[in-house]
C-alpha positions, -999 to 999 in steps of 0.1 A, spaced: 545 377 780 541 361 814 517 332 820 489 342 844 496 322 875 476 290 879 451 289 908 449 252 911 468 221 900 464 209 864 438 183 856 446 149 870 469 132 846 453 99 855 424 109 833 446 105 804 440 68 803 404 74 794 410 99 767 415 74 739 379 70 731 379 98 706 406 124 700 401 151 675 432 167 661 428 200 643 424 213 619 409 182 603 401 177 567 373 196 550 350 165 555 347 175 592 335 210 585 309 226 607 289 203 629 279 167 624 262 163 589 248 129 591 255 112 625 230 110 652 239 129 684 257 110 711 260 121 747 296 131 751 319 152 773 342 175 754 375 183 772 398 210 759 435 216 768 468 224 754 470 191 736 438 195 717 402 184 720 391 151 736 358 134 734 346 107 757 313 89 763 292 102 792 297 69 811 334 74 811 335 110 822 301 116 839 318 115 873 343 141 863 323 165 841 321 192 867 359 194 867 361 199 830 338 215 805 301 216 797 281 185 788 271 189 752 244 170 732 265 162 702 300 166 688 306 203 683 328 205 653 361 220 647 369 257 646 399 275 631 420 289 659 442 316 645 472 328 665 491 360 659 525 364 676 530 393 699 562 411 708 551 420 744 522 420 768 512 456 762 509 450 724 489 419 730 463 438 750 462 466 725 456 441 696 431 421 717 410 453 724 413 464 687 403 431 673 370 430 693 357 456 667 362 430 639 350 398 654 314 399 640 325 405 605 351 377 606 325 354 621 301 362 593 327 356 566 338 323 583 303 309 589 304 274 575 283 250 595 246 251 583 239 214 588 234 194 620 223 157 622 216 157 585 192 187 585 196 223 576 194 244 608 186 276 591 218 290 606 250 299 588 270 286 618 253 260 639 288 256 657 285 292 669 251 287 683 261 254 700 291 270 717 268 296 732 258 270 757 293 265 769 308 281 800 333 309 797 326 313 760 315 344 740 334 377 737 351 391 767 352 427 777 380 451 767 410 451 791 426 482 806 460 466 805 478 433 810 475 434 848 437 438 843 438 407 821 458 388 847 435 398 876 403 391 858 416 358 845 427 347 879 393 355 895 374 336 868 397 306 870 391 304 907 354 307 905 351 282 877 374 258 895 393 255 862 429 243 859 441 275 842 432 302 818 434 279 787 400 266 800 384 300 791 370 295 757 366 331 746 362 339 710 392 362 714 419 359 740 455 368 748 475 335 751 505 345 771 518 310 775 528 310 738 530 347 732 500 352 709 466 367 706 442 339 695 410 343 675 385 315 677 355 326 658 360 309 624 344 276 613 368 253 596 367 263 559 359 244 527 392 251 509 428 262 516 420 294 495 392 304 519 413 296 549 442 317 536 419 347 529 405 346 565 439 341 580 452 371 560 424 392 574 432 382 609 469 389 607 466 421 587 439 435 612 461 425 641 491 444 626 468 474 619 455 474 655 490 471 669 500 504 652 467 523 653 454 547 679 432 528 703 395 534 698 368 524 723 353 492 713 317 480 713 301 471 747 297 434 754 259 434 747 263 450 713 291 426 704 271 396 715 241 407 694 264 413 664 279 378 669 245 362 669 235 379 637 268 368 621 262 332 632 226 332 621 230 349 586 266 346 577 276 366 546 239 377 543 240 394 577 236 430 585 260 440 613 264 472 634 291 496 624 309 519 648 279 540 653 255 510 658 240 514 623 233 481 606 253 476 575 255 447 550 285 425 552 294 435 516 298 472 527 317 464 559 341 440 540 351 467 516 359 491 544 378 465 563 399 455 533 408 492 528 417 495 564 439 463 565 454 465 530 486 485 540 494 460 568 486 431 544 511 445 519 537 447 547 529 411 555 528 401 518 493 387 521 474 413 502 464 389 474 449 365 500 431 395 517 415 404 484 403 368 480 377 376 507 357 392 479 357 358 462 345 340 493 317 365 496 307 361 460 306 324 464 280 328 491 303 319 520 309 284 531 273 279 543 260 291 510 282 267 491 271 238 512 234 246 508 239 249 470 252 213 469 223 202 491 197 217 467 213 197 439 215 163 457 207 164 494 231 160 523 249 132 505 259 156 478 272 180 505 294 153 520 306 143 485 315 179 477 334 183 509 355 152 502 362 164 467 373 198 481 396 183 508 433 185 501 449 153 489 
């Protein structure tokens, strides 16, 4: 896969000297799940690039924020970025287009950030709703072919005055620099078991879509609405199926497991794929966190997250 040509120089490396204020390496431990549980919001600038996410105080980066990313009101917490290796550019676009069908269900299953500043937001994924305020976020349209991706990426990069395409924070994107398709819709999970189940779904569905006949995907406005419903309600959501009929996550999950199971067996992750049923039965990550909150408040949530974190 060929890297889409850059349309401007990379960000000034002189800025690197200011990046040390706060650097978030991912994926962090489970204690950093979702959005900030107890801390008061600080005015920060979030900067993304190949080396990870950087945070700096407004005073440090205020003069440069237009060159980077959006100003945000608080630390927007970690997501799970899942990469699936691709053999060539044509397959990458085929998988990219196919996975658009599955984004809302994956987002609902992965929703795991109900709290913000010590309060229940009423959302299953406050992270998803926060990221809706960011530029070049959301779900991109389907691509006709790789050249279509290169042309559209080049145009957006120029208009955004961004260093390169890695500053497009789509929920799903081809990543030609490293030869993958990347899915960015999942909150960081509470346990390795939940993480493995979602990763198995991503990889099995990617393999399925690489081999299946292409089917026209949902238009952007339907996909955006489905994503909102997934972020709001998590595993309790009803989401549109291929005929725009609203179906519960439980029903859509069973159909998706059946669809992806042959590919999962080929990848030897069928046991992990089946574990999605356990995640759903647990109430999803957001449901688990809320159950701890009912028992002992936000402090109990934080304690449970620490207890679940790998040693």
